[in-house]
N, C-alpha and C positions, 0 to 999 in steps of 0.2 A: 841206207834205200829201206825201205818201209814193206811189209812183209801185206800181200793179199789182207791178211784180219789185221790190222792194225788200221789198216784205211776204213775199211767196211768200221770197224772198232768207230775211228773219229770219223764217222762221216755219222753214225746214230748219235753218237753223240751230240754232234754238232746240232743234229735234231730234234733231239729232245732238247735243247734250250733254246730253240724256234717252236715248240710246242707248248715251252712253259711259255714264252713272251705270249705264244695265240693263245692259249687258255686265260691268261692274265686279263689281257687288253679285250677280246671280246665277250670275257666275265662267264668266258664256261669254267670257272673252279671245280666240277668235277671231272675237265679234261686232266687235272692236275693228278689227280690219282695214277695216271700212267705217265707223270714226271719223275715222282717222288716213293721213296719206300717207305710205306708205312711210318716205320719210325723215325723217320727226318728229320734231321734238327736244323734247320730255318732260324738266321740272325737276321731285320731291318734294321736292328737298330741302330745304325750307324746313319738312315736317312727318317728317323724319329719314329720308326716299327717296333714289335714286339721280336721276343725270340722265347720259340719252344721248340717243341714237336708237333712233326706234319697237320695232324688232326686243328689243333689250337690253333697254327697261323691259316689254316683257308677256310676256317668258320672267320677269323680275324677278316683276312682280303674282304670275304664276300658281303659282310659287317661298310669296313669300311671304306671302298673302293668306290661302292654308288654315290658317295658325298661329291667324286669329281663328276660331271658332266664330257668330261671328253676325257683321252692319255691315253698312251701309247710308249711301246721297245723300241730303241732302236739297238738289237746287238748287234756287235764285231768287234775285231781282232781279237778272233777261236786259239785260244793256247789250252791245247791237248796233250797234257802228258797219260799216256796207258802202260800200265803196268801190271802184267796180267789179268784178272778178274775185278781190279781195282782201275779207275783214273780219281786225274785233279783237272781242272781248267780254270781258266780267267780268261774273262773277256769284259767288252765292255758295254754302257750301256746310257744311251743318252733317252731320258724319257720325260720327255714336257707331260703337265696335266695341271687342268683350266677346272678350276669352281665358281659357280654362281657367287658373287659376294651378294651381301644384306640390301643394298644399296640397286640391284638390280644389273650393272656390270657382269663382267666376267674378268677373271683372271690368269691370267700361264706364268704357272714356275715352270722353269726349267731347271731339273735335275740331272748328275749326272755323278755317274758311280761304277766302282769294280762287285762283278760277283766273282768270290771267289766257291767255287762248289767241286765236292768229292763225289763219286761215283759207282754204282757197284753196278755186275755184270749180276744178270736174277735169271730164273724159269722164262721169266716172259722177257727177259732185255735185258739192255742197261736199263738204267733209273739212278737218279740224284736220290743220295742219299744225308748230303748236307750246302747249305747256300747262305755263305754269308759274305755281306754286303761292305764295300765300305765306297765311301764319300769322297766324290773329286769335288761337287758344287753345286749348291743353291742359290739357284739366284729370283727374284721376283717375287718371293716366294712372301703371300698372303699375312700381316702379322694375325699373332694370337695362334696360326697355323702351324702343325710339326712337316714339314717336305712328307713324312710318309703319314700323312694321314686326311 
């Protein structure tokens, strides 16, 4: 049976993953400051992106994501394991992204991936200290375009 602290920790971590998706999808990249630790490691290479520390990746997201006219993250299957002041998660993400093509048409690619995350409890609450993507599939990606760019 889970203690009230474990239930609270799991819900806070789950909300943090929703806050990540919301910040990305609303292009509120400064909102990611409340999700990640300042030195967090992020690896988006599985879907064609970059890897690095949070400030570098945050700047890259703000530069690259406006290239897509619309997109969203639908996350689920939250697997959360808390051990004291650290936690790990694995969640699935469905991420359709639409691009405006040179001929004026639009093309929507469909991306499926897993996020493997690590969290640490800080004085400000739980924060993600590592996020690594694992690719499941990429469908309908325009030629010459990397799924994550």
